[in-house]
C-alpha positions as CSV (number, residue, x, y, z in Angstrom):
1,M,8.0,-8.8,-30.2
2,T,10.9,-11.0,-29.3
3,A,11.9,-12.4,-25.9
4,M,15.6,-12.1,-25.5
5,V,18.0,-13.9,-23.2
6,R,20.1,-11.3,-21.3
7,V,23.6,-12.9,-20.5
8,K,25.6,-10.9,-18.0
9,C,29.4,-11.5,-17.8
10,N,30.8,-10.0,-14.7
11,W,34.5,-8.7,-14.6
12,T,36.4,-8.4,-11.3
13,G,39.9,-7.9,-10.1
14,F,41.1,-4.5,-11.4
15,P,40.9,-0.9,-10.2
16,G,37.6,0.8,-11.1
17,G,35.9,-2.7,-11.1
18,P,33.7,-4.6,-11.1
19,G,32.6,-4.4,-14.8
20,I,30.0,-6.1,-16.9
21,S,29.6,-7.2,-20.6
22,T,26.0,-8.0,-21.6
23,F,25.1,-10.2,-24.5
24,Y,21.6,-10.9,-25.9
25,L,20.5,-14.2,-27.4
26,A,17.2,-15.1,-29.2
27,G,15.0,-17.1,-26.8
28,S,15.5,-20.3,-28.6
29,Y,19.3,-20.0,-28.7
30,P,21.4,-23.1,-30.0
31,A,22.6,-25.5,-27.4
32,G,26.0,-24.6,-26.2
33,S,25.6,-20.8,-26.7
34,I,26.3,-19.9,-23.1
35,A,29.4,-22.0,-23.1
36,A,30.4,-20.4,-26.4
37,I,30.4,-17.0,-24.7
38,R,32.7,-18.4,-22.0
39,T,34.9,-19.8,-24.8
40,F,35.1,-16.3,-26.4
41,F,36.6,-14.9,-23.1
42,D,38.8,-18.0,-22.6
43,A,40.2,-17.5,-26.1
44,I,41.5,-13.9,-25.3
45,K,42.5,-14.6,-21.6
46,A,46.2,-14.1,-22.6
47,F,45.4,-10.5,-23.1
48,L,43.5,-10.1,-19.8
49,P,45.6,-9.2,-16.6
50,N,46.2,-12.3,-14.4
51,T,44.2,-10.4,-11.6
52,V,41.1,-10.2,-13.8
53,S,38.3,-12.8,-13.8
54,V,35.3,-13.0,-16.0
55,Q,32.2,-15.0,-14.9
56,V,29.6,-15.7,-17.5
57,S,26.2,-16.1,-15.8
58,G,24.4,-19.5,-16.2
59,S,21.0,-17.8,-15.4
60,G,19.2,-14.5,-15.8
61,D,16.3,-12.5,-17.1
62,L,14.2,-12.7,-20.4
63,I,13.9,-9.2,-21.8
64,E,11.0,-8.1,-24.1
65,D,12.8,-6.3,-27.1
66,T,10.0,-3.7,-27.7
67,N,10.0,-2.1,-24.4
68,G,12.7,-3.7,-22.2
69,S,10.4,-5.2,-19.7
70,L,11.2,-8.5,-17.8
71,G,9.3,-11.5,-19.3
72,G,10.7,-14.3,-17.1
73,T,13.9,-16.0,-16.4
74,W,16.3,-18.5,-18.1
75,A,18.8,-21.0,-16.7
76,D,21.7,-23.0,-18.2
77,T,24.9,-24.5,-16.9
78,T,27.0,-22.0,-15.3
79,P,30.4,-21.9,-17.0
80,A,33.8,-21.9,-15.2
81,V,35.3,-18.6,-14.5
82,V,37.8,-17.4,-17.0
83,V,41.0,-15.9,-15.3
84,G,43.4,-13.8,-17.2
85,T,47.0,-15.0,-17.8
86,S,49.0,-11.8,-18.6
87,A,51.5,-10.6,-15.9
88,S,52.3,-7.4,-17.8
89,G,51.3,-4.0,-16.6
90,Y,48.1,-2.4,-17.8
91,A,46.0,0.8,-17.6
92,A,42.8,0.0,-15.9
93,P,40.3,2.0,-18.0
94,T,42.0,1.0,-21.5
95,G,41.5,-1.8,-23.9
96,M,39.8,-2.7,-27.1
97,Q,36.2,-3.2,-28.4
98,V,34.3,-5.7,-30.6
99,Q,31.6,-4.4,-32.8
100,W,28.8,-6.7,-33.6
101,K,27.2,-5.7,-37.0
102,T,23.8,-6.3,-38.3
103,G,22.0,-5.5,-41.6
104,A,19.4,-3.4,-39.7
105,I,18.8,0.4,-39.9
106,V,17.2,1.9,-36.8
107,G,16.6,5.5,-36.5
108,R,18.6,6.2,-39.7
109,R,21.6,4.4,-38.4
110,R,23.0,1.0,-38.7
111,A,22.3,-1.2,-35.6
112,V,25.7,-2.1,-34.1
113,G,26.4,-3.6,-30.8
114,K,29.8,-3.2,-28.9
115,T,31.5,-5.2,-26.3
116,F,34.3,-3.4,-24.5
117,L,37.2,-5.5,-23.5
118,V,38.7,-3.5,-20.6
119,P,41.2,-3.8,-19.2
120,L,43.6,-5.6,-21.5
121,A,47.3,-6.0,-20.9
122,N,50.4,-6.0,-23.2
123,I,48.4,-5.4,-26.4
124,F,49.9,-2.0,-27.8
125,E,52.4,-1.1,-30.4
126,P,55.0,1.6,-29.5
127,G,52.8,4.1,-31.4
128,G,49.8,3.4,-29.1
129,T,47.6,1.3,-31.5
130,P,46.8,-2.4,-30.6
131,L,49.3,-5.1,-32.0
132,G,48.1,-6.6,-35.3
133,T,48.3,-10.0,-33.6
134,T,46.0,-8.9,-30.9
135,V,43.5,-7.6,-33.3
136,T,43.7,-10.9,-35.3
137,S,43.3,-13.0,-32.2
138,I,40.3,-11.1,-30.8
139,T,38.6,-11.1,-34.3
140,A,39.0,-14.8,-34.5
141,A,37.5,-15.3,-31.0
142,A,34.6,-13.1,-31.9
143,N,33.9,-14.9,-35.2
144,A,34.0,-18.2,-33.4
145,L,31.3,-16.9,-30.9
146,L,29.3,-15.6,-33.9
147,T,29.4,-18.9,-35.7
148,A,28.6,-20.9,-32.5
149,T,25.5,-18.8,-31.8
150,T,24.1,-18.0,-35.2
151,P,21.3,-16.9,-35.7
152,A,20.7,-16.3,-32.0
153,L,23.3,-13.6,-31.2
154,L,21.4,-10.3,-31.1
155,V,21.9,-6.5,-31.0
156,W,19.2,-4.8,-29.1
157,S,18.2,-1.3,-30.1
158,R,16.5,0.1,-27.2
159,P,13.1,1.9,-27.2
160,F,13.4,5.7,-27.6
161,E,11.1,8.3,-26.1
162,P,12.0,11.8,-27.1
163,E,12.2,14.5,-24.2
164,E,10.5,17.9,-24.8
165,G,12.2,19.8,-27.5
166,D,13.7,16.8,-29.1
167,E,12.4,16.4,-32.7
168,R,13.6,12.7,-33.2
169,P,10.5,10.4,-33.5
170,A,9.7,7.9,-30.7
171,R,10.3,4.3,-31.6
172,V,9.8,0.9,-30.0
173,G,12.8,-1.4,-29.2
174,S,13.9,-4.0,-31.6
175,S,16.3,-6.9,-31.9
176,H,18.6,-7.8,-34.8
177,S,20.7,-10.8,-35.5
178,V,24.4,-10.3,-35.8
179,T,25.8,-10.9,-39.2
180,S,29.5,-10.0,-38.9
181,V,32.1,-8.7,-36.5
182,N,34.7,-5.9,-36.5
183,V,37.6,-5.3,-34.1
184,P,38.9,-1.9,-34.8
185,D,42.6,-1.3,-34.6
186,K,42.5,1.4,-32.0
187,A,42.5,1.7,-28.3
188,V,39.3,2.5,-26.3
189,V,38.9,4.1,-22.9
190,L,36.0,2.9,-20.9
191,R,34.5,5.7,-18.7
192,S,31.6,3.6,-17.3
193,R,31.9,0.0,-16.0
194,R,28.4,-0.9,-17.3
195,D,29.2,-1.0,-21.0
């Protein structure tokens, strides 16, 4: 049973918005972790359209990892808003993702978290894949966030209760420390603004 800090990052300023990116930290997260999440977005602001803003929250809920129940609140210094700097055109539902990898196996699969970075501007090769320099820059920003928050950056595997006819076993939720990052060299399309 672990109390997790849920950090919401609100995206605004684009068609289909607003959006949200959610990070989880262990309850005793290192000093500066909330600021480090803001630094991650600031490091990639050249890929964010200049109409897009990301506000990392400075307070929120504590979540019990086994069942998702609220266990209290947390508060920190609210970081300054990050504003994108790209004046290039963009497609509102497209961008990239960061995969937050763990060493845990949950329900016969590796526990991996994902942060969708949508929308992004001026990031594609003529063939439709992201520019290599973009992948490198976002990977560096994600690794810097991991370093600044280790071992507190978590992936949450939500509890699962099978519906009638589903043969998969029920399981309680669990949280797992992120051990590495991956930024796939491919575009993603975000169909829900709550990822």
